[in-house]
C-alpha positions in Angstrom: 0.0 0.0 0.0 1.1 3.5 -0.6 0.0 7.1 -0.3 0.3 9.1 -3.5 3.1 9.2 -6.1 3.6 12.0 -8.6 4.9 9.8 -11.4 3.7 6.2 -10.8 4.0 4.8 -14.3 7.5 6.4 -14.8 8.7 5.0 -11.5 7.5 1.5 -12.5 9.2 1.5 -15.8 12.5 2.9 -14.3 12.2 0.2 -11.6 11.9 -2.6 -14.1 14.8 -1.2 -16.1 16.9 -1.2 -13.0 15.8 -4.7 -12.2 16.9 -5.9 -15.6 20.2 -4.1 -15.3 21.0 -5.6 -11.9 20.0 -9.2 -12.9 19.9 -9.8 -16.6 23.1 -7.8 -17.0 24.7 -8.8 -13.7 28.2 -7.5 -13.4 30.9 -7.7 -10.7 34.6 -6.6 -10.6 37.4 -9.1 -10.4 39.4 -8.3 -7.2 42.4 -10.4 -7.8 44.0 -11.3 -11.1 42.2 -14.1 -13.0 45.1 -15.9 -14.6 45.1 -18.3 -17.6 44.5 -21.8 -16.3 42.6 -20.6 -13.2 39.2 -22.3 -12.5 38.2 -20.0 -9.6 38.0 -16.3 -9.8 37.9 -13.8 -6.9 35.1 -11.3 -7.4 33.6 -8.3 -5.5 30.1 -9.8 -5.1 28.7 -13.0 -6.6 25.2 -12.3 -5.4 23.5 -11.9 -8.9 25.1 -15.0 -10.4 23.9 -18.6 -10.3 25.1 -22.0 -11.1 25.0 -22.9 -14.8 24.9 -19.3 -16.1 27.0 -18.2 -19.0 29.3 -15.3 -18.3 32.1 -13.4 -20.1 35.4 -12.1 -18.7 36.2 -8.7 -20.1 38.2 -5.6 -19.2 38.3 -1.9 -20.2 40.9 -2.7 -22.9 38.0 -3.9 -25.1 37.6 -0.4 -26.6 41.4 0.5 -26.6 43.1 -0.3 -29.9 46.5 -0.7 -28.1 45.3 -3.2 -25.6 45.9 -6.9 -26.1 42.2 -7.3 -25.2 41.0 -4.9 -27.9 37.5 -6.2 -29.0 38.1 -9.4 -27.0 36.3 -11.1 -24.2 36.2 -14.7 -23.0 33.1 -16.9 -22.7 32.9 -19.3 -19.8 30.2 -20.5 -17.4 29.5 -20.7 -13.7 30.1 -24.2 -12.3 29.2 -23.2 -8.7 29.2 -20.2 -6.4 31.6 -20.9 -3.5 30.6 -17.8 -1.5 30.1 -14.1 -1.9 33.7 -13.6 -3.3 34.5 -16.7 -5.2 33.0 -18.2 -8.4 34.1 -21.6 -9.7 34.2 -21.8 -13.5 33.2 -24.8 -15.6 36.5 -24.7 -17.5 39.9 -23.1 -17.0 40.6 -19.6 -18.3 42.2 -19.8 -21.7 43.1 -16.1 -22.5 46.3 -16.1 -24.6 47.5 -12.9 -22.9 47.9 -14.3 -19.5 44.5 -13.6 -18.0 42.2 -10.8 -16.8 43.9 -8.3 -14.6 42.6 -6.0 -11.8 44.9 -3.3 -13.2 43.0 -3.4 -16.5 39.6 -3.1 -14.7 38.6 -6.7 -15.4 35.0 -7.8 -14.6 32.5 -10.6 -15.0 29.2 -10.1 -16.8 26.3 -12.4 -17.3 25.3 -13.3 -20.9 22.9 -15.6 -22.6 23.5 -17.6 -25.7 26.9 -15.9 -26.5 25.0 -12.6 -27.1 25.7 -10.1 -24.3 23.1 -7.4 -23.5 24.5 -4.0 -22.4 23.1 -1.4 -20.1 22.8 1.3 -22.8 20.6 -1.1 -24.8 17.7 -1.3 -22.4 15.5 1.6 -23.5 12.6 3.4 -21.8 9.8 3.1 -24.3 9.5 1.1 -27.6 10.5 2.8 -30.8 10.2 2.3 -34.6 13.9 1.8 -35.1 16.2 0.1 -32.6 19.6 1.8 -32.9 21.7 -1.4 -32.6 22.2 -4.8 -34.3 22.9 -6.4 -31.0 20.6 -7.6 -28.3 18.2 -4.8 -27.1 15.2 -4.6 -24.7 12.5 -1.9 -24.5 10.2 -1.3 -21.5 7.1 0.7 -22.1 4.0 1.5 -19.9 0.8 0.2 -21.6 -2.2 0.9 -19.3 -3.5 1.5 -15.8 -6.9 0.3 -14.5 -8.3 0.5 -11.0 -11.1 -0.5 -8.7 -12.2 0.2 -5.1 -11.4 -2.7 -2.8 -12.4 -1.2 0.5 -13.8 2.0 2.0 -12.4 4.3 3.2 -10.7 4.3 0.8 -8.4 1.7 -0.8 -8.0 2.0 -4.6 -6.3 -1.0 -6.2 -4.4 0.1 -9.3 -3.2 -2.4 -11.9 -0.4 -1.2 -14.2 0.5 -3.0 -17.3 4.0 -2.8 -18.9 5.3 -4.3 -22.2 8.8 -5.7 -22.3 10.1 -6.4 -25.8 13.3 -8.2 -26.7 15.1 -7.6 -30.0 17.9 -9.9 -31.1 20.6 -10.0 -33.7 20.8 -12.6 -36.5 17.2 -13.3 -36.0 16.7 -14.9 -39.4 18.9 -17.9 -38.3 17.8 -20.8 -36.1 20.5 -19.9 -33.6 19.4 -16.3 -33.4 15.8 -17.4 -32.7 17.1 -19.6 -29.9 18.9 -16.7 -28.3 15.8 -14.5 -28.5 13.7 -17.2 -26.9 16.3 -17.8 -24.1 16.3 -14.1 -23.3 12.5 -14.1 -23.1 12.5 -17.1 -20.8 15.2 -15.6 -18.6 13.2 -12.4 -18.2 10.1 -14.5 -17.3 12.0 -16.5 -14.7 13.5 -13.3 -13.3 10.1 -11.7 -12.6 8.6 -14.9 -11.3 11.4 -15.1 -8.7 10.6 -11.5 -7.7 6.8 -11.3 -7.5 6.9 -8.4 -5.1 9.2 -6.3 -7.2 11.0 -3.4 -5.6 10.0 0.0 -7.0 11.6 3.2 -5.6 12.5 1.7 -2.2 15.0 3.3 0.1 18.2 1.4 0.8 21.0 2.1 3.3 24.0 -0.2 4.2 24.3 -1.2 7.8 27.4 0.2 9.6 28.0 -2.7 12.1 27.4 -6.4 12.0 24.0 -7.5 13.4 24.0 -10.6 15.5 21.2 -13.1 15.6 19.1 -12.7 18.8 19.4 -8.9 18.8 17.0 -6.2 17.7 19.1 -3.2 16.9 20.6 -2.0 13.5 23.2 0.7 13.1 23.0 2.9 10.0 24.7 6.1 8.9 23.3 9.4 10.1 22.5 11.3 6.8 19.6 13.6 5.9 18.1 10.9 3.7 18.2 8.3 6.5 16.7 10.8 9.0 13.9 11.3 6.5 13.1 7.7 5.6 14.1 5.6 8.6 11.8 6.9 11.3 9.4 5.4 13.9 6.7 3.3 12.2 4.0 5.0 14.3 4.9 8.4 12.7 4.7 7.4 9.1 0.9 7.5 8.8 1.0 4.4 6.6 -1.8 1.8 6.5 0.7 -0.9 7.3 3.2 -0.8 10.2 5.4 -3.4 8.6 7.3 -1.7 5.8 11.0 -2.4 6.6 13.4 -5.2 5.8 16.9 -6.3 6.5 18.9 -8.4 4.1 22.4 -9.6 3.1 23.7 -12.1 0.6 22.7 -15.0 2.8 19.5 -14.1 4.7 16.5 -11.8 4.7 13.8 -10.8 7.3 10.7 -8.9 6.2 7.8 -7.1 7.8 9.8 -5.1 10.3 8.7 -2.0 12.1 10.9 0.6 13.7 10.0 1.1 17.4 12.9 3.3 18.5 15.4 5.7 16.8 18.5 6.8 18.6 20.6 9.6 16.9 24.3 9.8 17.7 24.4 6.2 19.0 26.8 4.4 19.3 28.8 7.5 18.2 28.2 10.7 16.3 27.5 10.1 12.7 25.4 7.0 13.4 21.7 6.1 14.0 20.7 3.0 16.0 17.3 1.6 15.0 15.3 -0.9 17.2 13.1 -3.1 15.1 9.9 -4.9 16.1 6.9 -6.9 15.1 4.7 -3.9 16.0 5.2 -0.4 17.3 5.6 -1.7 20.8 7.0 -5.2 20.5 10.8 -5.7 19.7 11.7 -8.5 17.4 14.8 -10.6 18.0 16.3 -11.1 14.5 16.8 -14.8 13.6 20.0 -14.4 11.5 23.3 -12.7 11.5 23.7 -9.8 9.0 27.3 -8.9 8.1 29.1 -6.1 6.4 31.2 -8.5 4.3 27.9 -10.0 3.0 26.7 -6.6 1.9 24.0 -6.2 4.5 21.5 -3.4 4.1 18.3 -2.0 5.7 15.4 -1.1 3.4 12.1 0.8 3.5 9.3 0.0 1.1 7.8 3.0 -0.6 5.7 1.2 -3.1 4.5 -2.3 -2.4 3.0 -4.5 -5.2 0.9 -7.2 -3.6 0.4 -9.0 -6.9 2.7 -8.9 -9.9 4.0 -11.2 -12.6 4.5 -11.7 -16.3 1.2 -13.3 -17.5 1.8 -13.6 -21.2 4.8 -14.2 -23.5 4.7 -13.9 -27.3 7.7 -15.6 -29.0 9.1 -14.9 -32.4 6.8 -12.4 -34.1 5.7 -8.9 -33.0 3.6 -6.5 -35.0 4.9 -2.9 -35.3 2.4 -0.8 -37.3 1.7 -2.7 -40.5 4.9 -4.7 -40.3 5.7 -8.0 -38.5 9.2 -8.3 -37.1 11.2 -10.9 -35.2 11.1 -10.2 -31.4 9.7 -11.5 -28.2 7.2 -9.6 -26.1 6.4 -10.1 -22.4 3.4 -8.5 -20.7 3.9 -7.6 -17.0 1.3 -6.4 -14.6 1.6 -5.1 -11.0 -1.1 -4.2 -8.5 -0.8 -1.8 -5.6 -3.2 0.0 -3.2 -3.4 3.8 -3.0 -5.0 5.3 0.1 -7.6 8.1 -0.3 -8.9 9.9 2.7 -12.4 11.4 3.2 -13.9 13.9 3.4 -11.9 15.5 0.6 -11.5 19.3 0.4 -13.3 20.8 -2.6 -10.7 22.5 -4.9 -13.4 23.7 -7.3 -14.1 26.9 -5.4 -13.5 30.5 -6.3 -10.8 32.5 -4.6 -12.3 34.0 -1.4 -10.5 37.2 -0.3 -10.2 37.9 3.4 -12.9 40.3 4.7 
C-alpha cells in the first residue's frame, strides 16, 4: 500500500529497467587477477550470479586499440558459487594474454547464448527503429486500471507494462534460440521477484548485526533521517514496511520502534526493530558487512505482480511484422484516499 506518487508509471518502468540491469546484465569486478589456467575467480560480489549461467570475462581494454584485449572477451560458465567472493568456473581460463587483470579493470558479466546485453541497450519506451544490431530490450507502460477494494478508501491500481526483446541474426535458427532464451530468462526473473521493488530506500548497515538482537546501526544522513523513522509516525496503513537483508538471509515485515541519533557514536543512527510499534523482534539471523547487509524501507508495495503472457518470435509494429519477443507484465498496488476531501473547485475567497 502507498499514499500518493507524482509519477507512478514512470517509476515503475524505471524500476523494471533497474531490475533488468541488476540481474539480466549482472556485473561484478574481479578483485584479484584471474590468470590463464585458473578455475576459480575472486570477485567483488557474486550475489547476482547462479550455477549454470553463461558469463564473459572482459576488461576496459575492449575499446582500446593498443590493448591486447581490444575487442576481445572470454566466454565461460559458472560451475558453482563458492561464496560471496569466489566463483568456480566450468573450465579453466584460456586467455592467450595471461588472463584478466585487476589493473585493467577486469570484470565478469552475465550473458545468454553468446549474445551479451549491455546497459545502454535497455530503453525506456519502444520505438520504430532500434539503434543497434545487438541484443536490445525496451520497456514501455501500456495501461492503468483501478477498482475500489475497500472504503475508506483503498483503490487497487493495476499497471501493465510491455517488455520487448530484440535480437541479432534473428533470421537464423541460432538467433531465434537466443531470442527465446532471453525471453525465458526475463520471465524467470520476474517470477522469482513477485513483489518487485520500486523506488524503495536502501542504506547499508554500519555494524554487524548478531542473531538474537533487535538493533541495527546505519549512517546518520539527511536521507536516513527522513526515511528511517518510527513506524508510528509514518501515517502508513501498514506498520510493517521495513526489511533487513544480506547475501545470505532476509527478514521482512519489520517496524521501527525506536530511533537513537548519535548512537553508538556521532554520525550513526541506531534503530530498534519490532513486530509492532511496541514489540521488539529478535532477529533470527546474522547480518554482516562483508555479506553486503543493508536495511530497506518499502515506498511502493506490489501485492500481486508477474508476467502473465509471453509472445515468442513475431511482433507487429504498425503494418509490419518483425522478429522479437514480447512479455506482458502487470503489477497491483493499493493507494489510500482519505475522506472527506476538500473541494478544490471553489472561487478565490478574499479575506474580509
